[in-house]
N, C-alpha and C positions, 0 to 999 in steps of 0.2 A: 504493500499500499504506500510506503514511503517513496518507492520509485515511481509507482503509478501517478501519484499526485505531485511528483517532483518537489518534495519537501526540501526546503533549505537545510543546510548542515546542522544549525542550532536546533531547528524543530525535530530533525531526524534523531539527533543525539538525545533530546529530551524524551521522545517517544520510545526509543530503545531503553532508556533508563526506566521509564514507567513500566514497560513490559517486564523488565528484570525484576523490578520491585514487586510487580504483581505475582510473579511466580514464587517469590521468597516469602514465606509466611512469617508474619511478625512474630518475634521471639516470645512476646508476653502471651501469645495464645495458648502456650503450653500450661499457663497458670490460670486458665479460664475458671477453675473451680474455686478460686479464692478472690479473684478480682471482679469487680462489678462492670457493668456495661459502660457506665459513665467513666470509669477509669480507663477503659479500653479506648475511648475517644481522646482522653487526655494524652495517653501514651502515644497515640498516632500523631497528634499535633506535635507533641514534644520531640519525637524522633525525627520528624521532617523539618522542623524549624532550623533556619540558619541562625537566627538571633532571637533570644528569649530575654524579655525584661520583666522583672517581678518585683513587687513591693510586698514585704512581709511585716505584718504588724504584730502578730502574737506568736507565731511559731516559725522556726527556720524553714527556708525552702527545702523541698525534698531532695533536690539535686545537691545540697550542701550538708546533709545530715550524716552523722556517723552511725555506725551499726547500733551502738548503745543508745544513742538519742532516738533513733527510729524505733527501736524495740520499746522503749519506755512510752513514747508518744503513741504508737499504734495500740499498745496495751490499754492506754488510758482512754483513748477515743473509740475503741472497738472492744468493749468489755464482753460482748457476745461471742467473740472469736476464741477458739482454743489456742493453747500455747503453740501448737504445731502450725496452726494457720498463720498466727502472728509471725513466727519464724520465716514462713514461706513469703509473706508480705514484705518483711524486711529485706530478704534477698532480692525480690523484685525491685524494691526501692533502690537498693545499691547497684543493681544491674543498669537501672535507668541512667545512672551517673556516667555510664561508658560514653555517652554522646559528647562528654566534655574532655574526653581523652583522645590522644592521637595527633595527627598532623593533617595539613591540607584543608580543603573545602568541606570535608565531611565532619569536621569538628564545629559544634555549636559555639556561638559567642553568648555568654551569660552576664547580664548586667542585673545586679541586685542591690536594693536598698532595703535595709533591715532596721526596724525600730529597736532602739536601745533596750526597750522592755523585753523584746523577744531574746536579745542577746543575754540579759541578765537571768532571765527565766531559764534559758539553756544552761547557764552556768550552775544553776541549782536544781537541775532536773533529777539527779541521782546521786551517786557518790561524788565527792570531791574530785577524784581522778577523772571520772567520766565526764563531768562538767568541763574541766580544764582541757581535757582532750578534744572535746567538741569545738572550744574556742581556738584552740591551737590549729585544728583542722581548718577552720574558717580563715585563719590568718595565713596559713601556708598555701591553701588552694587559691587565695586571692592573688598570689604572686604569679600565677599562670597568666600568659598574654591574652588568653581569651575569656578570662573571668574577672569581673569587678564586684567587689564586695564593699559596700559603703553603709555606714551606720548613721541612722537618723537620731540624733541625741535627744534625750529628754528635754533639754534646754531649748529645743526648737519650739516648745509649746504646741499650741493648736496649728494644724497644717492641712494641706489639701487632702492628704491621704488618711484622715482620721476615720473615714467611714469603712475602712477595711482593706484586706489584701486583694491583689489582682495580679494576673499575669498576661502579657501580650506575647503571642508567638508570630514571629515574622518569617517569611519564606522568600528564598531567592527567586523561584520561578514566578513570573508575573501572573501566571494563570491561577496560582494558589493565593487565596485572599488571606490577609493577615486576620488574626482572630484574638479576641480577648476572653480569657477564662475567669469567671468568678465563682469560687467554691464556697459552699456552706455545708453544714452537717447532713442536711436532707437532700440536697440537690446541687447540680452544677448548671451554670448558665454559660452559653458561648455567644458572643456578640461579633457579628461579621460585618455589620454595616460600616462603611467607611467612616461615617460621622462618629460612631461609637469608638472605633479603633483610634481615630485621631484624638478623641477626647481623653482616652486613657494614656495615650503617648504623651499628651500635654500634662496629664496628672502625674506620670512617671517623672517627666522633666521637672515638675514642680517639687516633688519630694527629694529628687536627686539633688536639686539646687540648694536645698536646706540641710542636706547630709554632709558628714564629714567626708573629706576626699579620701582616696584609697590608703594613702600613707598615714593619715590621721587615724582611720579606722583601724588599721593594724596597730597603731601605737595604743589605741583604747583597748583592743583585745589583749595585748601584752600587759597592760596595766591590770586588767581584770584577772588574767591568768596568774600573775605574780603577786596579786594582793593576798594578805593572810585571810584564810577562811575563817568565819565566825567560830567554828569549833576549835581552831588552832589558837585564836586569841584568848580563849578561855583557860588554856593550858598554862 
């Protein structure tokens, strides 16, 4: 069909890539017994996006979570799941992070703004060692050229993102429309209208503009990691 319709090279390459992708089953399908249909949609957007922009107000983005943090979080928000199911969900979450590793055009670029409240909550989610390990992970992963981790300090006061977290998935192919993901406990919303996407891109720029820069954010993470834990201060 490519030859018959005399498609140009760029179009031909795109069609061949789509055909290859269509024959290759998404890896998360093997976990269909534990992931929901809404999660399946998220993974599809996430795996295909070239740029991901996310603002996290209460919990850390899944792409930046350690195994210990993910385990404690999923156990807390999914009390109906068995320990075995939680363990499987954690492994799925960690595997999703592969999109941030590697080289070339297949590596996604991640821009995150995380509220300081979520950072401090992460420090105290479990044992002292687990909390510090999560913050060290944030600090170290932010050194990668394709990842930006910026902290919105509590001193910023009221700001444009106080209504909650959101993620914008952006795609290289112009035929794929960018999409906004809004997640709640009971449902997921996906906004594809150009006006909605633009509104959330502006919202991200607003919170990003109020956040500490990358170096300042790493400095804050270091300060929190090295600060005495309350239990240590009592000794």
